[in-house]
C-alpha positions as CSV (number, residue, x, y, z in Angstrom):
1,M,-27.2,29.1,-38.4
2,P,-23.7,29.6,-37.2
3,I,-21.0,27.4,-35.9
4,Y,-18.8,28.9,-33.2
5,E,-15.4,27.7,-31.9
6,Y,-14.6,27.7,-28.2
7,R,-11.1,27.4,-26.8
8,C,-10.7,25.4,-23.5
9,A,-8.8,27.4,-20.9
10,D,-8.0,24.1,-19.2
11,C,-6.7,21.9,-22.1
12,G,-6.4,24.3,-24.9
13,R,-8.5,22.4,-27.3
14,L,-11.2,23.7,-29.8
15,T,-14.8,22.8,-29.6
16,S,-17.2,23.6,-32.4
17,V,-20.8,24.4,-31.4
18,F,-23.7,24.7,-33.8
19,T,-26.2,27.2,-32.7
20,R,-29.7,28.6,-34.0
21,S,-29.0,32.1,-33.1
22,R,-26.2,34.8,-33.7
23,E,-25.6,35.0,-29.9
24,G,-24.2,31.6,-29.7
25,A,-24.3,29.2,-26.7
26,T,-23.5,30.7,-23.2
27,A,-22.1,27.6,-21.3
28,V,-20.1,25.4,-23.6
29,A,-18.3,22.3,-22.2
30,C,-15.0,21.1,-23.9
31,E,-15.5,18.0,-25.8
32,R,-12.0,16.7,-24.7
33,C,-11.9,17.3,-20.9
34,G,-15.3,18.4,-20.2
35,S,-14.4,21.7,-18.5
36,T,-16.9,24.7,-18.9
37,N,-14.0,27.1,-18.7
38,T,-14.3,28.0,-22.4
39,A,-14.1,31.3,-24.2
40,R,-15.3,31.9,-28.0
41,T,-12.6,32.3,-30.5
42,L,-12.2,33.8,-33.8
43,S,-12.5,30.8,-36.3
44,R,-10.1,30.2,-39.0
45,F,-11.2,30.7,-42.5
46,A,-10.2,29.1,-45.7
47,Y,-8.0,30.7,-48.4
48,H,-6.5,29.5,-51.6
49,R,-3.0,29.3,-52.1
50,S,-1.3,29.8,-55.5
51,Y,1.0,27.3,-56.9
52,N,3.9,29.6,-56.1
53,D,2.9,29.8,-52.4
54,I,3.1,26.0,-51.7
55,P,7.1,25.7,-51.8
56,G,7.1,28.3,-49.1
57,D,4.5,26.7,-46.9
58,Y,5.5,22.9,-47.3
59,G,9.0,23.0,-48.7
60,D,10.1,22.5,-52.3
61,P,10.2,18.8,-53.4
62,A,12.7,19.6,-56.0
63,G,14.8,21.6,-53.7
64,G,17.3,20.6,-50.9
65,D,14.5,19.3,-48.7
66,A,13.2,16.7,-51.1
67,G,14.2,13.9,-48.8
68,D,11.6,15.0,-46.4
69,Y,9.0,14.2,-49.0
70,S,10.0,10.6,-49.3
71,D,10.7,10.0,-45.5
72,P,7.4,8.8,-43.8
73,R,9.1,9.9,-40.4
74,Q,9.1,13.4,-41.7
75,I,5.6,13.3,-43.1
76,G,4.5,11.8,-39.6
77,R,6.1,14.7,-37.9
78,W,4.3,17.1,-40.3
79,V,0.9,15.4,-39.6
80,E,1.3,15.6,-35.8
81,N,2.2,19.2,-35.8
82,K,-0.7,20.1,-38.1
83,F,-3.2,18.2,-35.8
84,D,-1.8,20.1,-32.8
85,Q,-1.8,23.4,-34.5
86,Y,-5.5,23.1,-35.1
87,G,-6.2,21.8,-31.5
88,M,-7.3,18.4,-32.8
89,D,-6.7,14.8,-31.4
90,L,-4.7,12.6,-33.7
91,P,-7.0,9.6,-34.8
92,D,-5.8,6.3,-33.4
93,E,-5.3,4.8,-36.8
94,A,-3.0,7.6,-37.9
95,R,-0.9,7.3,-34.8
96,T,-0.6,3.6,-35.4
97,M,0.8,4.3,-38.8
98,I,3.1,7.0,-37.8
99,D,4.5,4.9,-35.1
100,A,5.0,1.9,-37.3
101,A,6.7,4.2,-40.0
102,R,9.1,5.4,-37.2
103,E,10.1,1.6,-36.5
104,G,10.6,1.2,-40.3
105,E,7.4,-0.7,-41.1
106,F,5.9,1.3,-44.0
107,P,2.3,0.9,-45.5
108,D,2.3,-0.6,-49.0
109,P,1.9,2.6,-50.9
110,V,5.1,4.1,-49.2
111,K,7.1,0.8,-49.9
112,D,6.6,1.3,-53.8
113,L,8.1,4.9,-53.8
C-alpha cells in the first residue's frame, strides 16, 4: 500500500497520502491550507552517507567552521532551513527553543558545552 506525496500549488507544502491502490488518490487537499490545487510529486528516498561525505554536507567540526557547531544560533538556522527544504512546519517547541537561543537563553545541555 503506497504512500504518495502531493505538493500544493498555493502554499508549496507537501502532503503525504496513504492509499490502498497504485493509482493513488484523485483529489487531495493540502494539510496546511486546505487547497485542492495539488499535484503528485516524486518522493525523496533515503541514501546512506559515508563518513567522508558528512563534512561536505554539514561542514567540518575540526575545520574553519567549528564555531558553527557550538553556536546555537547557527544550529537553529540550519534546523529552520532543513524544515523549509522538506516543506514541513517547524514545531512550536523547536521555534521557542531557537528564539530563546537567539536571545542568549540556552537550554541546559548547550550551557554545559
